[in-house]
N, CA, C and O of each residue as an XYZ file, in Angstrom:
736
protein
N      72.016     70.871    118.430
C      71.887     71.514    117.157
C      73.272     71.585    116.526
O      74.206     72.103    117.138
N      73.406     71.087    115.350
C      74.703     71.102    114.680
C      74.807     72.330    113.787
O      73.825     72.802    113.215
N      76.018     72.819    113.693
C      76.270     73.982    112.861
C      76.649     73.501    111.477
O      77.453     72.583    111.320
N      76.062     74.129    110.483
C      76.334     73.741    109.103
C      77.305     74.737    108.479
O      77.065     75.945    108.477
N      78.376     74.221    107.963
C      79.350     75.064    107.271
C      79.229     74.809    105.786
O      79.326     73.662    105.349
N      79.017     75.855    104.998
C      78.926     75.646    103.552
C      80.275     75.187    103.011
O      81.312     75.503    103.594
N      80.276     74.460    101.924
C      81.548     74.010    101.357
C      82.390     75.211    100.947
O      81.887     76.225    100.463
N      83.669     75.055    101.157
C      84.567     76.150    100.792
C      84.603     76.287     99.288
O      84.649     75.302     98.551
N      84.581     77.540     98.847
C      84.641     77.765     97.401
C      86.070     77.540     96.941
O      87.028     77.754     97.684
N      86.183     77.116     95.730
C      87.523     76.900     95.191
C      88.132     78.265     94.928
O      87.559     79.105     94.235
N      89.284     78.455     95.488
C      89.957     79.736     95.298
C      90.709     79.712     93.980
O      90.903     78.668     93.357
N      91.117     80.889     93.589
C      91.863     81.013     92.338
C      93.165     80.221     92.407
O      93.605     79.647     91.411
N      93.781     80.194     93.601
C      95.053     79.483     93.720
C      94.855     77.970     93.530
O      95.726     77.300     92.975
N      93.716     77.430     93.988
C      93.447     76.011     93.762
C      93.302     75.725     92.271
O      93.818     74.729     91.764
N      92.595     76.610     91.580
C      92.421     76.427     90.138
C      93.754     76.544     89.412
O      94.052     75.777     88.497
N      94.547     77.521     89.840
C      95.833     77.729     89.185
C      96.751     76.535     89.386
O      97.526     76.192     88.494
N      96.673     75.900     90.542
C      97.556     74.781     90.809
C      97.195     73.561     89.968
O      98.051     72.721     89.694
N      95.930     73.459     89.557
C      95.534     72.318     88.736
C      95.733     72.599     87.255
O      95.523     71.708     86.432
N      96.134     73.811     86.897
C      96.373     74.156     85.511
C      97.617     73.453     84.985
O      98.443     72.932     85.734
N      97.705     73.466     83.689
C      98.870     72.936     82.999
C     100.102     73.750     83.435
O     100.047     74.979     83.473
N     101.204     73.074     83.760
C     102.410     73.796     84.210
C     102.912     74.811     83.184
O     103.472     75.845     83.548
N     102.709     74.510     81.903
C     103.156     75.467     80.880
C     102.323     76.744     80.930
O     102.834     77.841     80.707
N     101.023     76.587     81.228
C     100.158     77.767     81.365
C     100.594     78.601     82.561
O     100.652     79.828     82.477
N     100.902     77.941     83.673
C     101.356     78.651     84.874
C     102.649     79.413     84.585
O     102.832     80.552     85.014
N     103.536     78.752     83.846
C     104.797     79.394     83.505
C     104.554     80.607     82.606
O     105.193     81.646     82.773
N     103.650     80.474     81.675
C     103.309     81.580     80.770
C     102.709     82.750     81.564
O     103.032     83.910     81.310
N     101.839     82.436     82.518
C     101.238     83.477     83.349
C     102.309     84.178     84.187
O     102.295     85.401     84.325
N     103.219     83.408     84.736
C     104.303     83.983     85.535
C     105.188     84.878     84.670
O     105.589     85.964     85.089
N     105.482     84.413     83.474
C     106.298     85.210     82.546
C     105.596     86.516     82.198
O     106.226     87.573     82.174
N     104.290     86.447     81.928
C     103.530     87.656     81.594
C     103.503     88.648     82.760
O     103.602     89.858     82.557
N     103.370     88.126     83.973
C     103.401     88.986     85.147
C     104.748     89.710     85.233
O     104.795     90.921     85.449
N     105.824     88.973     85.066
C     107.160     89.578     85.121
C     107.338     90.628     84.026
O     107.894     91.698     84.274
N     106.874     90.328     82.839
C     107.008     91.284     81.739
C     106.211     92.558     82.016
O     106.670     93.658     81.709
N     105.020     92.412     82.593
C     104.238     93.607     82.956
C     104.983     94.441     83.999
O     105.036     95.667     83.899
N     105.552     93.777     84.988
C     106.295     94.497     86.022
C     107.533     95.183     85.436
O     107.873     96.300     85.826
N     108.193     94.516     84.512
C     109.393     95.086     83.904
C     109.062     96.219     82.934
O     109.923     97.043     82.625
N     107.836     96.264     82.460
C     107.417     97.349     81.584
C     107.359     98.661     82.359
O     107.644     99.726     81.811
N     106.991     98.582     83.625
C     106.882     99.773     84.458
C     108.268    100.328     84.787
O     108.520    101.521     84.620
N     109.159     99.459     85.252
C     110.537     99.853     85.574
C     111.396     98.603     85.674
O     110.892     97.488     85.809
N     112.708     98.815     85.603
C     113.629     97.690     85.774
C     113.502     97.164     87.201
O     113.263     97.931     88.133
N     113.661     95.862     87.365
C     113.550     95.238     88.685
C     114.652     94.202     88.850
O     115.198     93.683     87.877
N     114.959     93.920     90.105
C     115.952     92.897     90.384
C     115.290     91.527     90.344
O     114.065     91.402     90.378
N     116.119     90.527     90.274
C     115.625     89.151     90.287
C     114.861     88.872     91.582
O     113.821     88.213     91.569
N     115.383     89.374     92.689
C     114.742     89.144     93.989
C     113.367     89.807     94.053
O     112.430     89.234     94.610
N     113.239     91.004     93.489
C     111.933     91.676     93.478
C     110.911     90.862     92.692
O     109.776     90.680     93.132
N     111.325     90.376     91.527
C     110.410     89.576     90.702
C     110.053     88.263     91.394
O     108.898     87.836     91.374
N     111.044     87.632     92.003
C     110.790     86.366     92.713
C     109.797     86.589     93.848
O     108.915     85.763     94.079
N     109.941     87.690     94.544
C     109.027     88.006     95.645
C     107.601     88.196     95.129
O     106.649     87.705     95.735
N     107.458     88.900     94.021
C     106.115     89.116     93.456
C     105.494     87.804     92.996
O     104.300     87.575     93.186
N     106.306     86.946     92.393
C     105.792     85.648     91.953
C     105.363     84.801     93.150
O     104.338     84.122     93.101
N     106.141     84.843     94.208
C     105.795     84.090     95.412
C     104.494     84.617     96.019
O     103.648     83.836     96.455
N     104.339     85.936     96.047
C     103.108     86.534     96.574
C     101.887     86.068     95.782
O     100.807     85.885     96.343
N     102.066     85.883     94.495
C     100.965     85.452     93.643
C     100.748     83.941     93.685
O      99.830     83.424     93.048
N     101.583     83.243     94.427
C     101.383     81.816     94.623
C     102.023     80.912     93.588
O     101.650     79.744     93.473
N     102.970     81.424     92.841
C     103.656     80.576     91.865
C     104.687     79.720     92.587
O     105.395     80.213     93.466
N     104.780     78.446     92.226
C     105.768     77.570     92.855
C     107.200     78.004     92.526
O     107.448     78.650     91.508
N     108.121     77.644     93.393
C     109.514     78.051     93.212
C     110.111     77.553     91.904
O     110.886     78.267     91.266
N     109.760     76.336     91.498
C     110.345     75.806     90.263
C     109.876     76.606     89.051
O     110.661     76.834     88.130
N     108.628     77.032     89.031
C     108.114     77.849     87.924
C     108.814     79.205     87.936
O     109.243     79.698     86.893
N     108.926     79.805     89.119
C     109.599     81.100     89.240
C     111.036     81.022     88.753
O     111.496     81.889     88.010
N     111.741     79.982     89.172
C     113.136     79.824     88.764
C     113.284     79.719     87.251
O     114.146     80.366     86.656
N     112.436     78.901     86.637
C     112.513     78.743     85.171
C     112.232     80.063     84.460
O     112.940     80.426     83.520
N     111.209     80.776     84.903
C     110.850     82.044     84.268
C     111.968     83.060     84.458
O     112.367     83.727     83.504
N     112.474     83.181     85.676
C     113.521     84.171     85.952
C     114.830     83.820     85.251
O     115.547     84.710     84.793
N     115.141     82.535     85.166
C     116.338     82.111     84.425
C     116.216     82.504     82.953
O     117.174     82.983     82.347
N     115.046     82.297     82.396
C     114.820     82.635     80.980
C     114.921     84.149     80.763
O     115.532     84.598     79.793
N     114.329     84.925     81.655
C     114.404     86.384     81.533
C     115.839     86.880     81.690
O     116.243     87.843     81.039
N     116.599     86.226     82.546
C     118.010     86.598     82.716
C     118.809     86.232     81.464
O     119.694     86.979     81.045
N     118.493     85.081     80.872
C     119.199     84.641     79.669
C     119.013     85.624     78.520
O     119.956     85.899     77.777
N     117.804     86.154     78.372
C     117.548     87.090     77.271
C     117.906     88.528     77.646
O     117.756     89.435     76.826
N     118.377     88.744     78.875
C     118.879     90.054     79.272
C     117.849     91.001     79.862
O     118.136     92.186     80.033
N     116.672     90.517     80.174
C     115.653     91.395     80.761
C     115.804     91.554     82.267
O     115.306     92.521     82.844
N     116.487     90.614     82.902
C     116.758     90.698     84.341
C     118.265     90.588     84.521
O     118.861     89.542     84.265
N     118.869     91.687     84.965
C     120.313     91.733     85.154
C     120.596     92.606     86.377
O     120.571     93.834     86.292
N     120.863     91.968     87.500
C     121.065     92.707     88.747
C     122.262     93.647     88.668
O     122.223     94.737     89.240
N     123.313     93.252     87.977
C     124.502     94.106     87.854
C     124.148     95.391     87.113
O     124.488     96.485     87.564
N     123.476     95.261     85.992
C     123.067     96.429     85.215
C     122.088     97.289     86.018
O     122.192     98.515     86.018
N     121.140     96.647     86.699
C     120.174     97.360     87.523
C     120.896     98.198     88.576
O     120.591     99.377     88.758
N     121.850     97.583     89.265
C     122.570     98.277     90.341
C     123.355     99.468     89.804
O     123.367    100.533     90.422
N     124.010     99.296     88.658
C     124.781    100.396     88.072
C     123.870    101.560     87.689
O     124.189    102.718     87.959
N     122.739    101.251     87.061
C     121.793    102.304     86.691
C     121.204    102.979     87.930
O     121.046    104.199     87.967
N     120.885    102.180     88.935
C     120.310    102.719     90.169
C     121.281    103.692     90.828
O     120.891    104.788     91.232
N     122.537    103.292     90.933
C     123.543    104.137     91.567
C     123.718    105.434     90.774
O     123.738    106.518     91.357
N     123.844    105.329     89.462
C     124.015    106.518     88.627
C     122.838    107.473     88.791
O     123.020    108.673     88.996
N     121.655    106.935     88.699
C     120.454    107.757     88.763
C     120.254    108.389     90.144
O     120.043    109.597     90.251
N     120.320    107.583     91.185
C     120.040    108.076     92.537
C     121.154    108.995     93.053
O     120.891    109.910     93.833
N     122.382    108.757     92.623
C     123.479    109.634     93.044
C     123.348    110.983     92.345
O     123.483    112.034     92.972
N     123.087    110.944     91.058
C     123.014    112.181     90.285
C     121.733    112.960     90.574
O     121.790    114.158     90.853
N     120.583    112.299     90.510
C     119.298    112.994     90.636
C     118.878    113.265     92.073
O     118.417    114.363     92.383
N     119.029    112.288     92.949
C     118.569    112.453     94.332
C     119.705    112.856     95.270
O     119.461    113.191     96.429
N     120.942    112.825     94.779
C     122.070    113.224     95.604
C     122.402    112.246     96.719
O     122.941    112.644     97.752
N     122.091    110.991     96.528
C     122.338    109.983     97.569
C     123.821    109.661     97.673
O     124.541    109.642     96.675
N     124.259    109.409     98.895
C     125.634    108.994     99.165
C     125.757    107.481     99.092
O     124.765    106.768     98.936
N     126.979    107.010     99.208
C     127.253    105.574     99.074
C     126.483    104.722    100.067
O     125.930    103.687     99.696
N     126.438    105.143    101.322
C     125.745    104.332    102.333
C     124.265    104.192    102.015
O     123.706    103.101    102.123
N     123.633    105.283    101.625
C     122.204    105.231    101.313
C     121.955    104.376    100.075
O     120.987    103.617    100.029
N     122.816    104.495     99.083
C     122.663    103.699     97.861
C     122.808    102.212     98.161
O     122.042    101.391     97.658
N     123.784    101.877     98.976
C     123.988    100.465     99.339
C     122.770     99.923    100.081
O     122.340     98.796     99.834
N     122.215    100.721    100.986
C     121.036    100.276    101.737
C     119.840    100.081    100.815
O     119.098     99.110    100.959
N     119.648    100.989     99.876
C     118.539    100.861     98.932
C     118.681     99.597     98.094
O     117.709     98.870     97.886
N     119.881     99.342     97.619
C     120.098     98.155     96.788
C     119.916     96.867     97.597
O     119.410     95.872     97.077
N     120.325     96.887     98.862
C     120.121     95.699     99.707
C     118.634     95.408     99.875
O     118.224     94.248     99.849
N     117.824     96.450    100.046
C     116.381     96.229    100.203
C     115.761     95.688     98.924
O     114.692     95.078     98.963
N     116.408     95.901     97.810
C     115.914     95.390     96.537
C     116.441     93.992     96.236
O     116.141     93.422     95.187
N     117.228     93.440     97.159
C     117.697     92.072     97.018
C     118.957     91.896     96.200
O     119.232     90.796     95.721
N     119.729     92.957     96.031
C     120.969     92.873     95.255
C     122.075     92.347     96.169
O     122.176     92.753     97.327
N     122.899     91.447     95.645
C     124.013     90.868     96.407
C     125.060     91.921     96.747
O     125.230     92.904     96.025
N     125.756     91.701     97.856
C     126.768     92.653     98.307
C     127.907     92.817     97.295
O     128.440     93.916     97.146
N     128.283     91.748     96.606
C     129.353     91.847     95.596
C     128.937     92.790     94.475
O     129.722     93.626     94.029
N     127.703     92.647     94.028
C     127.181     93.480     92.944
C     127.086     94.930     93.407
O     127.374     95.853     92.645
N     126.680     95.126     94.660
C     126.584     96.484     95.216
C     127.963     97.131     95.243
O     128.124     98.286     94.850
N     128.953     96.381     95.707
C     130.323     96.915     95.773
C     130.817     97.314     94.388
O     131.436     98.366     94.231
N     130.550     96.486     93.386
C     130.963     96.814     92.023
C     130.279     98.082     91.518
O     130.916     98.932     90.896
N     128.988     98.203     91.788
C     128.232     99.365     91.316
C     128.682    100.647     92.009
O     128.705    101.717     91.400
N     129.040    100.531     93.290
C     129.464    101.723     94.039
C     130.914    102.100     93.774
O     131.353    103.177     94.176
N     131.666    101.228     93.101
C     133.066    101.525     92.803
C     133.190    102.744     91.892
O     134.214    103.428     91.906
N     132.152    103.018     91.101
C     132.192    104.170     90.198
C     132.042    105.504     90.928
O     132.408    106.551     90.395
N     131.506    105.463     92.138
C     131.322    106.690     92.917
C     132.544    106.859     93.811
O     132.653    106.218     94.857
N     133.450    107.714     93.398
C     134.645    107.921     94.212
C     134.385    109.015     95.246
O     133.368    109.707     95.189
N     135.289    109.159     96.165
C     135.125    110.104     97.276
C     135.026    111.541     96.774
O     134.269    112.342     97.323
N     135.787    111.867     95.734
C     135.743    113.237     95.197
C     134.378    113.544     94.596
O     133.823    114.621     94.817
N     133.840    112.598     93.837
C     132.524    112.801     93.229
C     131.444    112.918     94.306
O     130.514    113.715     94.180
N     131.575    112.131     95.344
C     130.609    112.177     96.433
C     130.682    113.527     97.150
O     129.655    114.111     97.497
N     131.881    114.004     97.362
C     132.054    115.312     98.032
C     131.497    116.436     97.159
O     130.829    117.337     97.666
N     131.760    116.392     95.871
C     131.254    117.423     94.963
C     129.727    117.453     94.992
O     129.120    118.524     95.007
N     129.115    116.273     95.000
C     127.649    116.207     95.042
C     127.129    116.756     96.374
O     126.118    117.456     96.397
N     127.796    116.452     97.461
C     127.403    116.976     98.772
C     127.535    118.497     98.798
O     126.676    119.188     99.346
N     128.600    119.015     98.211
C     128.791    120.469     98.166
C     127.677    121.144     97.379
O     127.192    122.207     97.769
N     127.273    120.532     96.278
C     126.172    121.103     95.488
C     124.865    121.099     96.264
O     124.116    122.075     96.241
N     124.596    119.993     96.952
C     123.370    119.908     97.749
C     123.344    120.990     98.826
O     122.329    121.657     99.023
N     124.468    121.156     99.517
C     124.547    122.145    100.591
C     124.428    123.560    100.013
O     123.716    124.396    100.570
N     125.109    123.831     98.915
C     125.050    125.167     98.303
C     123.612    125.506     97.886
O     123.162    126.636     98.079
N     122.901    124.543     97.321
C     121.513    124.789     96.915
C     120.630    125.120     98.112
O     119.810    126.037     98.052
N     120.802    124.369     99.201
C     119.995    124.612    100.405
C     120.408    125.910    101.097
O     119.566    126.648    101.607
N     121.698    126.174    101.107
C     122.223    127.323    101.836
C     121.763    128.643    101.229
O     121.578    129.622    101.952
N     121.577    128.684     99.928
C     121.116    129.915     99.279
C     119.744    130.341     99.793
O     119.421    131.529     99.808
N     118.938    129.363    100.214
C     117.585    129.664    100.691
C     117.524    129.894    102.203
O     116.473    130.251    102.735
N     118.621    129.696    102.877
C     118.654    129.855    104.336
C     118.816    131.326    104.710
O     119.514    132.089    104.040
N     118.151    131.696    105.796
C     118.380    133.024    106.375
C     119.539    132.893    107.345
O     119.515    132.067    108.257
N     120.530    133.701    107.140
C     121.686    133.693    108.044
C     121.640    134.944    108.892
O     121.689    136.060    108.374
N     121.546    134.756    110.201
C     121.505    135.893    111.120
C     122.864    136.566    111.178
O     123.898    135.953    110.912
N     122.835    137.834    111.530
C     124.087    138.597    111.613
C     124.933    138.220    112.817
O     126.131    138.500    112.848
N     124.318    137.586    113.809
C     125.066    137.267    115.023
C     126.063    136.122    114.835
O     126.897    135.876    115.707
N     125.981    135.438    113.726
C     126.948    134.384    113.446
C     126.676    133.071    114.158
O     127.503    132.161    114.098
N     125.530    132.946    114.834
C     125.186    131.694    115.513
C     124.538    130.760    114.486
O     123.343    130.862    114.206
N     125.320    129.875    113.946
C     124.866    129.041    112.838
C     124.545    127.613    113.256
O     124.467    126.732    112.400
N     124.358    127.361    114.533
C     124.164    125.996    115.025
C     122.955    125.341    114.351
O     123.033    124.194    113.911
N     121.839    126.071    114.272
C     120.632    125.498    113.662
C     120.858    125.173    112.192
O     120.482    124.102    111.713
N     121.474    126.104    111.489
C     121.726    125.904    110.052
C     122.655    124.722    109.845
O     122.412    123.878    108.983
N     123.714    124.660    110.631
C     124.668    123.544    110.510
C     123.964    122.225    110.801
O     124.136    121.253    110.066
N     123.173    122.186    111.871
C     122.470    120.959    112.241
C     121.514    120.519    111.120
O     121.441    119.337    110.781
N     120.790    121.483    110.558
C     119.861    121.151    109.467
C     120.585    120.595    108.237
O     120.167    119.591    107.660
N     121.661    121.253    107.850
C     122.382    120.843    106.638
C     123.118    119.512    106.833
O     123.119    118.665    105.940
N     123.735    119.334    107.985
C     124.421    118.068    108.269
C     123.393    116.940    108.341
O     123.641    115.839    107.850
N     122.248    117.211    108.949
C     121.175    116.218    109.019
C     120.674    115.822    107.638
O     120.417    114.646    107.380
N     120.536    116.804    106.747
C     120.112    116.519    105.381
C     121.114    115.592    104.686
O     120.726    114.630    104.023
N     122.393    115.892    104.844
C     123.418    115.045    104.223
C     123.443    113.649    104.855
O     123.628    112.654    104.154
N     123.260    113.576    106.156
C     123.251    112.272    106.832
C     122.090    111.420    106.322
O     122.261    110.223    106.087
N     120.913    112.020    106.148
C     119.757    111.267    105.630
C     119.993    110.780    104.209
O     119.411    109.784    103.779
N     120.839    111.481    103.491
C     121.148    111.074    102.123
C     122.318    110.101    102.060
O     122.720    109.680    100.975
N     122.865    109.742    103.220
C     123.876    108.692    103.268
C     125.321    109.159    103.233
O     126.210    108.367    102.921
N     125.577    110.409    103.540
C     126.951    110.901    103.547
C     127.558    110.731    104.932
O     126.853    110.803    105.938
N     128.850    110.509    104.980
C     129.566    110.335    106.243
C     129.516    111.637    107.037
O     129.599    112.724    106.465
N     129.381    111.521    108.344
C     129.218    112.720    109.175
C     130.448    113.622    109.149
O     130.311    114.845    109.163
N     131.641    113.043    109.113
C     132.852    113.872    109.094
C     132.913    114.718    107.824
O     133.247    115.902    107.872
N     132.587    114.102    106.694
C     132.585    114.854    105.444
C     131.461    115.889    105.458
O     131.647    117.012    104.988
N     130.308    115.521    105.989
C     129.162    116.434    106.023
C     129.499    117.688    106.824
O     129.224    118.802    106.377
N     130.094    117.515    108.009
C     130.463    118.687    108.827
C     131.459    119.570    108.090
O     131.328    120.794    108.092
N     132.444    118.958    107.467
C     133.455    119.721    106.743
C     132.838    120.491    105.579
O     133.107    121.680    105.407
N     132.020    119.822    104.789
C     131.373    120.464    103.635
C     130.502    121.626    104.104
O     130.535    122.700    103.504
N     129.732    121.427    105.157
C     128.828    122.466    105.653
C     129.613    123.662    106.189
O     129.256    124.807    105.916
N     130.684    123.406    106.953
C     131.481    124.522    107.493
C     132.079    125.361    106.370
O     132.006    126.590    106.406
N     132.665    124.711    105.380
C     133.282    125.435    104.260
C     132.220    126.201    103.475
O     132.425    127.365    103.132
N     131.094    125.561    103.190
C     130.033    126.206    102.415
C     129.432    127.382    103.179
O     129.131    128.420    102.589
N     129.257    127.222    104.478
C     128.686    128.292    105.291
C     129.617    129.502    105.319
O     129.164    130.639    105.187
N     130.896    129.264    105.488
C     131.863    130.364    105.467
C     131.849    131.051    104.105
O     131.886    132.279    104.030
N     131.796    130.278    103.045
C     131.745    130.843    101.694
C     130.470    131.648    101.460
O     130.515    132.709    100.838
N     129.349    131.159    101.948
C     128.073    131.857    101.768
C     128.064    133.163    102.575
O     127.562    134.180    102.097
N     128.611    133.138    103.783
C     128.683    134.381    104.576
C     129.555    135.412    103.858
O     129.225    136.597    103.823
N     130.662    134.954    103.290
C     131.548    135.860    102.545
C     130.838    136.405    101.309
O     130.948    137.592    101.003
N     130.133    135.570    100.619
C     129.414    135.994     99.408
C     128.363    137.038     99.744
O     128.183    138.003     99.001
N     127.664    136.851    100.864
C     126.608    137.792    101.249
C     127.165    139.128    101.758
O     126.485    140.152    101.701
N     128.390    139.107    102.246
C     129.013    140.345    102.703
C     129.341    141.248    101.533
O     129.276    142.470    101.666
N     129.684    140.694    100.417
C     130.129    141.461     99.253
C     128.990    142.093     98.538
O     129.193    142.775     97.534
């Protein structure tokens, strides 16, 4: 007894591949524009989405080159905005920002340029603000055993990408200041 296999249905990707290359390019461009309407994206993010949708590399390259030419895709601008926003709003440190940008496909040179605006003083000030905000809500026991509080606050700063030496220093100074403030 032979097994009968029905003919495979033509998938959308087969139909798309037989389409006019200009139509495919137009579809790829429209996809990119829809994605860019939601939020700014890197060239690598857009290329990945186009690849997932089955667009050939040559079509993706032409579309992305055109979008870059008209200024809709600019990794340098994206990285600068990302660093400004995530440092200011989320309180991220340089290491965390660099890691986020790498996952988005931004080149290391572009990342270095974008992070050049975040100097050590600005990073420390942001860390101090984060710690002060958290510390106000902490219960501080009278016995002065602050190991748990220090561990929690240093851990929070570490997750946000701050160097451990700076985190310990910021937490110690802030904790001493908060204890003094509560005494008064």
